[in-house]
A tleap script that builds the chain and sets N, CA, C and O, in Angstrom:
source leaprc.protein.ff14SB
mol = sequence {
  NMET ASP SER ARG ARG ILE ILE ILE THR GLY
  ARG PRO GLY VAL GLY LYS THR THR LEU VAL
  MET ARG VAL LEU GLU ALA LEU GLU ARG GLY
  GLY ILE ALA THR GLY GLY PHE TYR THR LYS
  GLU ILE ARG ARG GLY VAL GLN ARG VAL GLY
  PHE SER LEU THR VAL ILE GLY GLY PRO SER
  VAL THR LEU ALA SER MET ASP THR PRO SER
  LYS VAL ARG VAL GLY LYS TYR TYR LEU GLN
  GLN GLN LEU TRP GLU CSER
}
set mol.1.N position { 1.052 -1.186 -0.464 }
set mol.1.CA position { -0.665 -0.045 -0.059 }
set mol.1.C position { 0.816 1.444 0.215 }
set mol.1.O position { 1.642 1.680 1.097 }
set mol.2.N position { 0.465 2.026 -0.995 }
set mol.2.CA position { 0.971 3.440 -0.804 }
set mol.2.C position { 0.990 4.189 0.390 }
set mol.2.O position { 0.208 3.553 1.096 }
set mol.3.N position { 1.457 5.293 1.161 }
set mol.3.CA position { 1.508 5.868 2.423 }
set mol.3.C position { 2.000 6.836 2.002 }
set mol.3.O position { 3.134 6.652 1.559 }
set mol.4.N position { 1.360 8.535 1.903 }
set mol.4.CA position { 1.861 9.187 2.250 }
set mol.4.C position { 1.543 10.649 3.783 }
set mol.4.O position { 0.927 10.826 4.835 }
set mol.5.N position { 2.308 11.181 3.020 }
set mol.5.CA position { 2.093 11.879 4.352 }
set mol.5.C position { 2.330 13.584 3.764 }
set mol.5.O position { 3.134 13.910 2.891 }
set mol.6.N position { 1.302 14.601 4.586 }
set mol.6.CA position { 1.497 15.723 4.041 }
set mol.6.C position { 1.301 16.736 4.967 }
set mol.6.O position { 0.624 16.714 5.995 }
set mol.7.N position { 1.991 17.654 4.471 }
set mol.7.CA position { 1.957 19.150 6.499 }
set mol.7.C position { 1.720 20.317 5.192 }
set mol.7.O position { 2.227 20.657 4.122 }
set mol.8.N position { 0.544 20.659 6.133 }
set mol.8.CA position { 0.491 22.247 5.330 }
set mol.8.C position { 0.629 23.309 6.292 }
set mol.8.O position { -0.152 23.702 7.159 }
set mol.9.N position { 1.976 23.759 5.910 }
set mol.9.CA position { 1.894 24.965 7.287 }
set mol.9.C position { 1.673 26.160 6.175 }
set mol.9.O position { 1.499 26.159 4.956 }
set mol.10.N position { 1.794 27.490 7.493 }
set mol.10.CA position { 1.233 29.255 6.832 }
set mol.10.C position { 0.440 29.810 7.659 }
set mol.10.O position { 0.048 29.024 8.522 }
set mol.11.N position { -0.066 31.134 7.769 }
set mol.11.CA position { 0.759 31.935 8.627 }
set mol.11.C position { -1.320 31.723 9.175 }
set mol.11.O position { -1.871 30.758 8.644 }
set mol.12.N position { -2.149 32.547 10.071 }
set mol.12.CA position { -2.941 32.426 11.260 }
set mol.12.C position { -4.014 33.132 10.117 }
set mol.12.O position { -4.047 34.258 9.621 }
set mol.13.N position { -4.931 31.833 9.932 }
set mol.13.CA position { -6.160 32.674 8.847 }
set mol.13.C position { -5.743 32.677 7.344 }
set mol.13.O position { -6.586 33.391 6.801 }
set mol.14.N position { -4.830 32.220 6.366 }
set mol.14.CA position { -4.794 31.582 5.503 }
set mol.14.C position { -6.014 30.154 5.336 }
set mol.14.O position { -6.148 30.245 4.116 }
set mol.15.N position { -6.561 29.451 5.569 }
set mol.15.CA position { -7.393 28.176 5.506 }
set mol.15.C position { -6.591 26.515 5.028 }
set mol.15.O position { -6.416 25.521 4.323 }
set mol.16.N position { -6.422 27.170 5.882 }
set mol.16.CA position { -5.270 25.816 6.536 }
set mol.16.C position { -6.546 24.499 6.373 }
set mol.16.O position { -6.928 23.710 5.508 }
set mol.17.N position { -6.792 24.766 7.419 }
set mol.17.CA position { -8.004 23.444 8.279 }
set mol.17.C position { -9.210 23.944 6.103 }
set mol.17.O position { -9.463 23.346 5.057 }
set mol.18.N position { -9.367 24.808 6.490 }
set mol.18.CA position { -10.721 24.572 5.007 }
set mol.18.C position { -10.426 23.479 4.023 }
set mol.18.O position { -11.211 22.633 3.595 }
set mol.19.N position { -8.755 23.696 3.650 }
set mol.19.CA position { -8.363 23.418 2.497 }
set mol.19.C position { -8.107 21.421 3.366 }
set mol.19.O position { -8.395 20.377 2.780 }
set mol.20.N position { -7.480 21.537 4.896 }
set mol.20.CA position { -7.541 19.793 4.795 }
set mol.20.C position { -9.248 19.132 5.047 }
set mol.20.O position { -9.527 17.933 5.061 }
set mol.21.N position { -10.434 20.528 5.268 }
set mol.21.CA position { -11.321 19.275 5.443 }
set mol.21.C position { -12.375 19.740 3.810 }
set mol.21.O position { -13.549 20.011 3.558 }
set mol.22.N position { -11.545 19.654 3.324 }
set mol.22.CA position { -11.692 20.003 0.941 }
set mol.22.C position { -11.376 18.577 0.670 }
set mol.22.O position { -12.214 17.815 0.187 }
set mol.23.N position { -10.286 18.251 0.949 }
set mol.23.CA position { -9.335 17.785 1.167 }
set mol.23.C position { -9.769 15.830 1.347 }
set mol.23.O position { -9.807 14.633 1.061 }
set mol.24.N position { -9.925 16.687 1.872 }
set mol.24.CA position { -10.382 14.842 2.853 }
set mol.24.C position { -11.278 14.015 2.619 }
set mol.24.O position { -11.174 12.794 2.499 }
set mol.25.N position { -13.162 15.373 2.473 }
set mol.25.CA position { -14.243 15.233 1.013 }
set mol.25.C position { -13.405 14.354 0.321 }
set mol.25.O position { -13.087 13.177 0.489 }
set mol.26.N position { -13.126 15.218 -0.502 }
set mol.26.CA position { -12.987 14.373 -1.696 }
set mol.26.C position { -12.391 13.291 -2.174 }
set mol.26.O position { -12.461 12.898 -3.338 }
set mol.27.N position { -11.420 12.477 -0.733 }
set mol.27.CA position { -10.351 11.507 -0.539 }
set mol.27.C position { -12.058 10.494 -0.553 }
set mol.27.O position { -12.686 9.718 -1.273 }
set mol.28.N position { -12.149 11.170 0.735 }
set mol.28.CA position { -13.562 9.441 1.024 }
set mol.28.C position { -14.562 10.242 -0.088 }
set mol.28.O position { -15.639 9.869 0.378 }
set mol.29.N position { -14.855 10.923 -1.014 }
set mol.29.CA position { -16.109 10.547 -1.594 }
set mol.29.C position { -15.087 10.169 -2.777 }
set mol.29.O position { -15.634 9.982 -3.863 }
set mol.30.N position { -13.409 10.000 -2.732 }
set mol.30.CA position { -12.993 8.202 -3.743 }
set mol.30.C position { -13.282 7.387 -3.767 }
set mol.30.O position { -13.473 6.496 -4.595 }
set mol.31.N position { -13.441 7.670 -2.090 }
set mol.31.CA position { -12.886 5.945 -1.646 }
set mol.31.C position { -11.928 5.295 -1.139 }
set mol.31.O position { -11.631 4.106 -1.027 }
set mol.32.N position { -11.340 6.612 -0.749 }
set mol.32.CA position { -9.286 6.809 -0.761 }
set mol.32.C position { -9.324 6.687 0.730 }
set mol.32.O position { -10.204 7.475 1.078 }
set mol.33.N position { -8.882 6.173 1.668 }
set mol.33.CA position { -9.572 5.608 2.814 }
set mol.33.C position { -8.534 7.016 3.272 }
set mol.33.O position { -7.968 7.409 2.252 }
set mol.34.N position { -8.048 8.062 4.798 }
set mol.34.CA position { -7.059 8.300 5.055 }
set mol.34.C position { -7.289 8.536 6.252 }
set mol.34.O position { -8.321 8.132 6.788 }
set mol.35.N position { -6.230 9.337 6.987 }
set mol.35.CA position { -5.766 9.254 8.093 }
set mol.35.C position { -4.580 10.274 8.528 }
set mol.35.O position { -3.702 10.825 7.864 }
set mol.36.N position { -4.989 10.313 10.262 }
set mol.36.CA position { -4.056 11.887 10.745 }
set mol.36.C position { -4.923 12.016 11.654 }
set mol.36.O position { -5.814 11.414 12.254 }
set mol.37.N position { -4.197 13.342 11.547 }
set mol.37.CA position { -4.941 14.723 12.410 }
set mol.37.C position { -4.717 16.428 11.556 }
set mol.37.O position { -4.080 16.907 10.618 }
set mol.38.N position { -5.864 16.934 12.777 }
set mol.38.CA position { -5.930 18.334 11.953 }
set mol.38.C position { -6.186 19.345 13.526 }
set mol.38.O position { -6.754 19.029 14.572 }
set mol.39.N position { -5.880 19.918 13.345 }
set mol.39.CA position { -6.382 21.362 14.514 }
set mol.39.C position { -7.079 22.520 14.184 }
set mol.39.O position { -6.833 23.177 13.172 }
set mol.40.N position { -7.881 22.777 14.942 }
set mol.40.CA position { -9.269 23.506 14.296 }
set mol.40.C position { -8.417 25.109 15.725 }
set mol.40.O position { -7.784 24.951 16.770 }
set mol.41.N position { -8.666 25.837 15.322 }
set mol.41.CA position { -9.411 26.789 17.088 }
set mol.41.C position { -10.264 27.239 17.270 }
set mol.41.O position { -11.325 27.270 16.647 }
set mol.42.N position { -9.923 27.699 18.227 }
set mol.42.CA position { -11.730 27.678 19.139 }
set mol.42.C position { -11.105 29.287 19.330 }
set mol.42.O position { -10.126 29.868 19.796 }
set mol.43.N position { -12.909 29.668 18.346 }
set mol.43.CA position { -13.461 30.914 19.759 }
set mol.43.C position { -14.509 31.372 20.003 }
set mol.43.O position { -15.645 30.971 19.748 }
set mol.44.N position { -13.688 33.324 21.149 }
set mol.44.CA position { -14.723 33.117 21.542 }
set mol.44.C position { -14.957 34.318 21.721 }
set mol.44.O position { -14.595 35.023 22.663 }
set mol.45.N position { -16.148 34.841 19.969 }
set mol.45.CA position { -16.288 36.024 19.080 }
set mol.45.C position { -15.593 36.181 18.551 }
set mol.45.O position { -15.290 35.078 18.096 }
set mol.46.N position { -14.528 37.374 17.922 }
set mol.46.CA position { -13.039 37.526 17.430 }
set mol.46.C position { -11.560 37.074 17.509 }
set mol.46.O position { -10.614 37.061 16.722 }
set mol.47.N position { -11.900 36.467 19.654 }
set mol.47.CA position { -11.100 36.323 19.102 }
set mol.47.C position { -10.576 35.043 19.711 }
set mol.47.O position { -10.864 34.470 20.761 }
set mol.48.N position { -9.704 34.758 18.723 }
set mol.48.CA position { -9.267 32.628 18.965 }
set mol.48.C position { -8.318 32.581 20.779 }
set mol.48.O position { -7.432 33.312 21.222 }
set mol.49.N position { -8.850 31.699 21.232 }
set mol.49.CA position { -8.809 30.848 22.463 }
set mol.49.C position { -8.147 29.882 23.219 }
set mol.49.O position { -7.893 29.489 24.357 }
set mol.50.N position { -7.887 29.568 21.230 }
set mol.50.CA position { -7.536 27.474 21.704 }
set mol.50.C position { -7.324 26.932 20.820 }
set mol.50.O position { -7.164 27.606 19.803 }
set mol.51.N position { -7.245 25.931 20.754 }
set mol.51.CA position { -6.932 25.172 19.044 }
set mol.51.C position { -7.594 23.316 19.747 }
set mol.51.O position { -7.526 22.498 20.663 }
set mol.52.N position { -7.997 23.540 18.851 }
set mol.52.CA position { -8.783 21.392 19.309 }
set mol.52.C position { -7.750 20.813 17.941 }
set mol.52.O position { -7.114 21.141 16.939 }
set mol.53.N position { -8.189 19.679 18.847 }
set mol.53.CA position { -7.582 18.294 17.976 }
set mol.53.C position { -8.384 17.655 17.704 }
set mol.53.O position { -9.368 17.518 18.431 }
set mol.54.N position { -8.213 16.924 16.344 }
set mol.54.CA position { -9.421 16.243 15.580 }
set mol.54.C position { -8.047 15.353 14.698 }
set mol.54.O position { -7.102 15.430 13.913 }
set mol.55.N position { -9.070 14.308 15.801 }
set mol.55.CA position { -8.266 12.747 15.111 }
set mol.55.C position { -9.563 11.848 13.790 }
set mol.55.O position { -10.759 11.655 14.012 }
set mol.56.N position { -8.718 11.428 12.370 }
set mol.56.CA position { -9.646 12.368 11.588 }
set mol.56.C position { -10.737 10.696 12.080 }
set mol.56.O position { -10.516 9.982 13.058 }
set mol.57.N position { -11.378 10.585 11.478 }
set mol.57.CA position { -12.581 9.335 11.684 }
set mol.57.C position { -12.677 8.988 13.954 }
set mol.57.O position { -12.982 7.976 14.586 }
set mol.58.N position { -12.328 10.128 14.333 }
set mol.58.CA position { -12.513 10.234 15.548 }
set mol.58.C position { -12.572 10.785 16.568 }
set mol.58.O position { -13.777 10.998 16.702 }
set mol.59.N position { -11.881 11.324 17.732 }
set mol.59.CA position { -12.152 11.771 18.986 }
set mol.59.C position { -12.271 13.953 18.623 }
set mol.59.O position { -12.575 14.329 17.491 }
set mol.60.N position { -12.071 14.674 19.403 }
set mol.60.CA position { -12.194 15.904 19.114 }
set mol.60.C position { -11.752 16.395 20.161 }
set mol.60.O position { -12.769 16.698 20.787 }
set mol.61.N position { -10.476 16.800 21.038 }
set mol.61.CA position { -9.961 17.711 22.669 }
set mol.61.C position { -9.838 18.475 22.654 }
set mol.61.O position { -10.673 18.586 21.757 }
set mol.62.N position { -9.560 19.341 22.783 }
set mol.62.CA position { -9.207 20.735 23.743 }
set mol.62.C position { -7.407 20.029 24.100 }
set mol.62.O position { -7.029 19.280 25.000 }
set mol.63.N position { -6.182 21.066 22.259 }
set mol.63.CA position { -5.201 21.150 22.319 }
set mol.63.C position { -4.360 21.864 23.382 }
set mol.63.O position { -3.477 21.263 23.994 }
set mol.64.N position { -4.731 23.529 23.652 }
set mol.64.CA position { -4.407 23.866 24.100 }
set mol.64.C position { -5.526 24.974 23.683 }
set mol.64.O position { -6.155 25.047 22.627 }
set mol.65.N position { -5.595 26.000 25.088 }
set mol.65.CA position { -6.158 27.204 25.576 }
set mol.65.C position { -5.550 28.597 26.705 }
set mol.65.O position { -4.684 28.751 27.567 }
set mol.66.N position { -6.279 29.139 26.254 }
set mol.66.CA position { -6.720 30.588 27.156 }
set mol.66.C position { -6.605 30.118 28.790 }
set mol.66.O position { -5.849 30.306 29.743 }
set mol.67.N position { -7.601 29.534 28.544 }
set mol.67.CA position { -8.141 29.095 29.877 }
set mol.67.C position { -8.348 28.514 30.751 }
set mol.67.O position { -9.259 28.700 31.558 }
set mol.68.N position { -7.047 27.198 30.764 }
set mol.68.CA position { -7.278 26.207 31.580 }
set mol.68.C position { -5.754 26.150 31.745 }
set mol.68.O position { -5.101 25.535 30.902 }
set mol.69.N position { -4.974 26.925 33.071 }
set mol.69.CA position { -3.447 26.718 32.877 }
set mol.69.C position { -3.272 25.347 33.152 }
set mol.69.O position { -3.934 24.451 33.677 }
set mol.70.N position { -1.968 25.496 32.534 }
set mol.70.CA position { -1.070 24.282 32.936 }
set mol.70.C position { 0.323 24.682 32.654 }
set mol.70.O position { 0.245 24.988 31.464 }
set mol.71.N position { 1.014 24.788 32.855 }
set mol.71.CA position { 2.868 24.108 33.385 }
set mol.71.C position { 3.547 24.222 32.904 }
set mol.71.O position { 4.675 24.584 33.237 }
set mol.72.N position { 2.820 23.752 31.115 }
set mol.72.CA position { 3.484 23.817 29.617 }
set mol.72.C position { 2.989 24.764 29.049 }
set mol.72.O position { 1.941 24.374 28.534 }
set mol.73.N position { 3.262 26.432 28.734 }
set mol.73.CA position { 1.986 26.652 27.552 }
set mol.73.C position { 3.807 27.063 26.335 }
set mol.73.O position { 5.037 27.088 26.322 }
set mol.74.N position { 2.285 27.325 25.410 }
set mol.74.CA position { 3.135 28.478 23.892 }
set mol.74.C position { 2.685 29.396 23.797 }
set mol.74.O position { 1.496 29.510 23.500 }
set mol.75.N position { 3.680 30.649 24.071 }
set mol.75.CA position { 3.035 31.479 23.547 }
set mol.75.C position { 2.558 31.691 24.438 }
set mol.75.O position { 3.157 31.499 25.496 }
set mol.76.N position { 1.051 32.267 24.415 }
set mol.76.CA position { 0.071 32.515 25.184 }
set mol.76.C position { -1.693 31.124 25.212 }
set mol.76.O position { -2.895 30.987 25.438 }
set mol.77.N position { -0.686 30.634 24.868 }
set mol.77.CA position { -1.829 29.805 25.509 }
set mol.77.C position { -0.539 28.223 26.103 }
set mol.77.O position { 0.676 28.099 25.948 }
set mol.78.N position { -2.032 26.908 27.059 }
set mol.78.CA position { -1.248 26.770 28.143 }
set mol.78.C position { -2.268 25.086 26.752 }
set mol.78.O position { -3.313 24.808 26.164 }
set mol.79.N position { -0.563 24.490 27.104 }
set mol.79.CA position { -1.151 23.045 26.368 }
set mol.79.C position { -2.545 22.377 27.875 }
set mol.79.O position { -2.942 22.521 29.032 }
set mol.80.N position { -2.696 21.622 26.556 }
set mol.80.CA position { -3.350 20.561 28.020 }
set mol.80.C position { -2.694 18.884 28.051 }
set mol.80.O position { -2.674 18.052 27.144 }
set mol.81.N position { -2.355 18.822 29.002 }
set mol.81.CA position { -0.764 17.909 29.489 }
set mol.81.C position { -1.358 16.979 29.617 }
set mol.81.O position { -0.566 16.047 29.474 }
set mol.82.N position { -2.896 16.397 29.926 }
set mol.82.CA position { -3.375 15.348 29.952 }
set mol.82.C position { -3.456 14.397 29.058 }
set mol.82.O position { -3.973 13.280 29.069 }
set mol.83.N position { -2.602 15.278 27.923 }
set mol.83.CA position { -3.487 14.600 26.649 }
set mol.83.C position { -2.210 13.998 26.449 }
set mol.83.O position { -2.492 12.813 26.272 }
set mol.84.N position { -0.952 14.118 26.372 }
set mol.84.CA position { 0.090 13.334 26.402 }
set mol.84.C position { 0.842 12.805 27.873 }
set mol.84.O position { 2.043 12.592 28.040 }
set mol.85.N position { -0.285 12.667 28.884 }
set mol.85.CA position { 0.152 11.132 30.026 }
set mol.85.C position { -0.124 10.586 29.909 }
set mol.85.O position { 0.351 9.524 30.311 }
set mol.86.N position { -1.643 10.707 28.953 }
set mol.86.CA position { -2.467 9.493 29.148 }
set mol.86.C position { -2.476 8.197 28.027 }
set mol.86.O position { -3.178 7.207 28.232 }
savepdb mol mol.pdb
quit
């Protein structure tokens, strides 16, 4: 089986997640199996307050948040360390 990995990078707000969602939909319509994960921003009004992580075909969890302090911080976001400890 041919396996490929794609990483999409870009500045905030340019449409990376939108692109991923459209590509996933097209692949699924074509019967092509997909896997991996993507992140989406969590917003409160117009302010970004965190990020969720979604496993393709699986659950979504909060990856980072301004609202839930933890020992691990990246910029203004606290990483939800229980994700790494379980």
